C-alpha positions in Angstrom: 93.4 86.3 85.7 90.8 86.8 88.4 92.2 89.7 90.5 90.1 88.9 93.5 92.0 85.6 93.8 95.4 87.3 93.6 97.7 87.3 96.6 97.5 91.1 96.6 93.8 91.0 97.4 93.5 87.7 99.3 96.5 88.3 101.6 96.0 91.9 102.4 95.3 92.5 106.1 92.4 95.0 105.6 90.5 95.9 102.5 88.5 98.9 101.5 86.0 98.5 98.6 83.7 101.3 97.4 80.5 101.0 95.5 79.5 103.3 92.7 76.5 103.3 90.3 77.6 102.9 86.7 76.2 105.7 84.5 75.5 108.1 87.4 75.8 110.9 86.4 77.1 109.5 83.1 79.2 106.5 82.0 82.3 108.6 81.2 82.1 110.2 84.6 81.7 106.8 86.3 84.9 105.7 84.5 86.7 108.8 85.7 85.5 108.1 89.3 86.7 104.5 89.1 90.1 105.6 88.1 90.1 108.2 90.8 89.2 105.6 93.4 92.0 103.4 92.2 94.4 106.4 92.6 93.1 106.8 96.2 94.3 103.3 97.0 91.1 101.3 97.2 91.5 97.5 97.0 88.6 96.7 94.6 85.5 98.3 93.2 81.8 97.4 93.2 80.3 98.5 89.9 76.5 98.9 90.3 74.0 98.2 87.5 70.7 100.2 87.6 67.5 98.2 88.0 63.9 99.2 88.1 63.1 97.1 91.2 66.3 97.1 93.4 65.1 95.2 96.5 68.4 95.5 98.4 69.0 99.2 97.7 68.1 102.1 100.0 66.8 105.5 98.8 70.3 106.9 97.9 71.3 104.1 95.6 67.7 103.8 94.3 67.9 107.4 93.2 71.3 106.9 91.6 69.8 103.9 89.7 67.0 106.0 88.4 69.3 108.7 87.2 71.5 106.1 85.5 68.4 104.5 83.8 67.5 107.9 82.5 70.9 108.0 80.9 70.1 104.8 79.1 72.4 102.5 81.1 71.7 98.8 80.7 73.4 95.7 82.1 75.4 95.3 78.9 76.4 99.0 78.7 77.5 98.9 82.3 79.7 95.9 81.5 81.1 97.8 78.5 81.9 100.7 80.8 84.2 98.4 82.8 85.9 97.4 79.6 86.5 101.0 78.7 87.8 101.7 82.2 90.3 98.8 81.8 91.5 100.3 78.5 92.1 103.6 80.4 94.2 101.9 83.1 91.9 100.4 85.7 93.7 97.5 87.2 92.0 96.8 90.5 89.4 94.0 90.9 85.9 94.9 89.8 82.7 93.2 91.1 79.6 93.7 89.1 76.6 94.3 91.4 73.3 93.5 89.6 70.0 91.7 90.1 68.9 88.4 88.6 66.2 89.6 86.3 68.6 91.5 83.9 71.0 88.6 83.8 68.2 86.2 82.9 66.7 88.7 80.4 70.0 88.9 78.4 70.9 85.3 79.1 73.5 84.0 81.6 76.0 82.9 79.0 76.1 86.2 77.0 76.3 88.2 80.2 79.2 86.0 81.6 81.0 86.2 78.2 80.7 90.0 78.2 82.0 90.2 81.8 85.0 88.0 80.9 85.8 90.2 77.9 85.6 93.3 80.2 87.9 91.6 82.7 85.3 91.7 85.5 86.5 89.6 88.4 83.4 89.1 90.5 79.6 89.0 90.3 77.2 89.9 93.1 73.5 89.2 92.8 71.7 90.1 96.0 68.4 88.5 95.1 69.9 85.1 94.1 69.6 82.7 97.0 72.6 80.4 97.5 70.2 77.4 97.0 69.5 78.6 93.5 73.0 79.7 92.5 74.6 76.5 91.3 74.1 77.1 87.5 75.3 80.7 87.6 78.2 79.7 89.8 79.3 77.0 87.4 79.1 79.5 84.5 81.2 82.0 86.5 83.7 79.4 87.4 84.2 78.5 83.8 85.0 82.1 83.0 87.3 82.6 86.1 84.8 84.9 87.7 84.0 84.8 91.4 80.3 84.6 92.4 80.2 86.7 95.6 77.9 85.4 98.4 76.0 87.5 100.9 75.7 86.5 104.5 73.5 88.2 107.1 72.8 88.2 110.8 69.7 86.1 110.1 71.6 83.5 108.0 72.0 81.2 111.0 70.6 78.0 109.4 72.2 78.6 106.0 75.4 80.2 107.2 77.7 77.1 106.8 76.5 76.5 103.2 76.9 80.2 102.3 80.4 80.3 103.8 81.4 77.0 102.1 80.4 78.3 98.7 82.1 81.7 99.2 84.4 82.9 96.4 86.6 85.9 96.2 85.2 87.3 99.5 82.1 87.0 101.6 79.9 90.1 101.8 78.6 90.3 105.4 75.5 92.5 105.6 75.8 94.6 108.8 72.1 95.1 109.3 68.7 93.8 108.1 66.9 95.8 105.5 68.3 97.8 102.6 71.4 99.8 102.0 71.9 103.2 103.5 73.9 105.1 106.0 73.3 104.2 109.7 74.4 105.5 113.1 73.9 102.2 115.1 74.6 98.6 114.3 73.5 95.4 116.0 75.6 94.4 119.1 75.9 90.8 117.9 77.8 91.7 114.7 81.3 91.1 116.1 80.4 87.6 117.4 78.6 86.6 114.1 81.5 87.9 112.0 83.9 85.8 114.0 81.8 82.7 113.3 81.6 83.5 109.6 85.4 84.0 109.5 85.9 80.6 111.1 83.7 79.0 108.5 85.0 80.8 105.5 88.1 80.2 103.4 87.9 83.7 101.8 88.1 87.2 103.3 84.9 88.6 105.0 84.0 92.2 104.2 81.3 94.2 105.9 78.9 96.5 104.1 75.5 98.2 104.4 75.5 101.4 106.4 79.3 102.0 106.6 79.6 105.8 106.2 82.1 107.3 108.6 85.8 106.8 109.4 85.0 105.4 112.8 82.7 102.8 111.1 85.5 101.8 108.8 88.0 101.5 111.7 85.6 99.4 113.8 84.6 97.0 111.1 88.1 96.6 109.9 89.0 95.6 113.5 86.5 92.7 113.5 86.5 91.7 109.8 88.8 91.6 106.8 87.6 94.8 105.2 84.6 97.1 104.5 82.4 98.1 101.7 81.1 101.7 101.4 78.2 102.4 99.1 75.5 104.9 100.0 77.7 107.5 101.6 80.0 107.7 98.5 77.0 107.6 96.1 75.5 110.5 97.9 78.8 112.4 97.8 79.0 111.8 94.0 75.4 112.9 93.6 76.1 116.3 95.2 78.7 116.9 92.5 76.8 115.9 89.4 77.0 119.2 87.6 80.7 119.4 88.2 81.4 115.8 87.1 79.8 116.5 83.7 81.2 120.0 83.3 84.4 121.9 82.9 85.4 121.7 86.6 85.4 117.9 86.6 88.9 117.6 88.1 87.8 119.5 91.2 85.0 117.1 91.8 87.2 114.1 91.3 89.7 115.5 93.7 87.0 116.0 96.3 85.8 112.4 95.8 89.4 111.2 96.3 89.7 113.2 99.5 86.4 111.8 100.8 87.7 108.3 100.3 91.1 109.0 101.8 89.4 110.4 104.9 87.4 107.2 105.3 90.5 105.0 104.8 92.8 107.0 107.2 
């Protein structure tokens, strides 16, 4: 069953979805972090796959991707990491965040089959235009996997089509450019989000630059939820040694506290 399509996710008033990079600092640590985030009460998890040319990623997530690549993480090993996390008790929806080149390199069908076996609920490919997504969307649909669409402030001419094809949820990009924490956001976000919500039949979540409790509160007041990436990835990076050492539980508790502060 696709957990993104469950009443629990679709009908919740506000959603909080964190992003982490699989394999940073190590796959076992990522699995521990995923389970910790679940215990903190997050509604779903974006599971990032490292890539050598991550066009949508800012410096924090790029660095995490490089560290993960140095650990030998691949698209298939990242998917296998989700399967292991499921076996250890991960029950929340998981969205795989990857780029199109690794999917094509392995082959769409083998990747989708591996995702289904790992009980991955959604797929997000930031460099896949909606106009070129039909084949992958069909493969995802056959496997009961939601292909998540991105919509931006500059998507005016394509917005209706993007919203119409939205599955699971729509990822509204809060600002132009790459991921990363920010102190200011465009004034027209609220108006554009309202337009997207009117066009969409699925929840609209805001990401890119969300890093503080006040950001979370504001965006949850105008959208259906938020996605936090760079701020959490940086927090994890600052605890690399602990996460792979004897004091792992302390670091995991700190990560849980960081997320609870954002949610509160």
